[in-house]
C-alpha positions as CSV (number, residue, x, y, z in Angstrom):
1,X,-154.1,-24.0,-31.5
2,X,-155.3,-27.8,-32.1
3,X,-152.4,-30.0,-32.2
4,X,-152.0,-34.0,-33.0
5,X,-149.0,-36.2,-32.6
6,X,-148.1,-39.7,-33.1
7,X,-145.7,-41.4,-31.1
8,X,-143.4,-44.0,-32.8
9,X,-142.9,-44.8,-36.4
10,X,-146.7,-44.5,-37.7
11,X,-147.7,-41.2,-39.7
12,X,-150.6,-39.5,-40.4
13,X,-150.6,-41.0,-43.8
14,X,-150.9,-44.5,-41.9
15,X,-153.9,-43.0,-40.2
16,X,-155.9,-41.7,-43.1
17,X,-158.3,-38.7,-42.9
18,X,-159.0,-36.8,-40.1
19,X,-162.4,-34.8,-39.7
20,X,-162.6,-31.5,-38.0
21,X,-166.2,-30.0,-36.9
22,X,-167.2,-27.1,-35.3
23,X,-170.5,-26.1,-33.5
24,X,-172.1,-24.0,-30.6
25,X,-172.4,-27.1,-28.3
26,X,-171.8,-30.4,-27.5
27,X,-175.5,-31.9,-28.9
28,X,-175.4,-29.1,-31.5
29,X,-175.4,-30.0,-35.2
30,X,-171.7,-28.8,-36.5
31,X,-171.9,-25.2,-38.3
32,X,-168.5,-26.3,-40.2
33,X,-166.6,-29.4,-41.1
34,X,-163.2,-29.9,-42.8
35,X,-161.7,-33.2,-43.9
36,X,-157.8,-33.2,-43.5
37,X,-156.5,-36.0,-46.2
38,X,-153.4,-35.0,-47.5
39,X,-151.1,-36.1,-44.6
40,X,-148.1,-38.5,-46.0
41,X,-144.9,-38.8,-43.7
42,X,-146.2,-36.5,-41.0
43,X,-145.9,-37.3,-37.3
44,X,-147.3,-34.1,-36.0
45,X,-150.3,-32.1,-37.3
46,X,-151.8,-28.7,-36.4
47,X,-155.4,-29.3,-38.0
48,X,-156.6,-26.0,-36.7
49,X,-156.4,-22.6,-34.6
50,X,-158.8,-21.0,-32.7
51,X,-158.5,-17.3,-32.3
52,X,-160.3,-14.2,-31.4
53,X,-161.3,-11.4,-33.8
54,X,-162.9,-8.4,-32.3
55,X,-165.6,-9.7,-29.8
56,X,-165.9,-13.1,-31.9
57,X,-164.0,-16.2,-31.5
58,X,-162.9,-18.2,-34.9
59,X,-161.9,-21.4,-35.8
60,X,-159.6,-21.8,-38.9
61,X,-158.3,-25.0,-40.6
62,X,-154.7,-25.0,-41.1
63,X,-153.8,-28.7,-42.1
64,X,-150.0,-28.0,-41.5
65,X,-147.8,-31.2,-40.9
66,X,-144.2,-31.8,-39.5
67,X,-142.1,-34.8,-40.1
68,X,-140.0,-34.6,-37.2
69,X,-142.7,-34.5,-34.4
70,X,-144.2,-32.3,-31.5
71,X,-140.4,-30.5,-31.1
72,X,-140.7,-29.1,-34.9
73,X,-144.2,-27.7,-34.2
74,X,-143.3,-26.2,-30.9
75,X,-140.1,-24.6,-32.4
76,X,-142.3,-23.3,-35.5
77,X,-144.1,-21.3,-32.8
78,X,-141.1,-19.9,-30.8
79,X,-141.0,-22.5,-28.2
80,X,-137.5,-23.5,-27.0
81,X,-137.2,-27.3,-27.1
82,X,-134.4,-29.1,-25.9
83,X,-134.4,-32.6,-27.5
């Protein structure tokens, strides 16, 4: 899982578009790219998930946002978070 969070009052709507790219190495050209530009009031964003399917690793763009911050994201994945 790849997550991003903003502390304080700004939101990802204030930040603007986020671009995700994936490739076989740091200096290699990206094999896939995805802009995430629909955020409005979210303070935490799950832009992508990395997972294994058979022998291959894959990257899936998600773009799920949470207004309530990082704790809401963690709870969504079953993590017990005390405020």
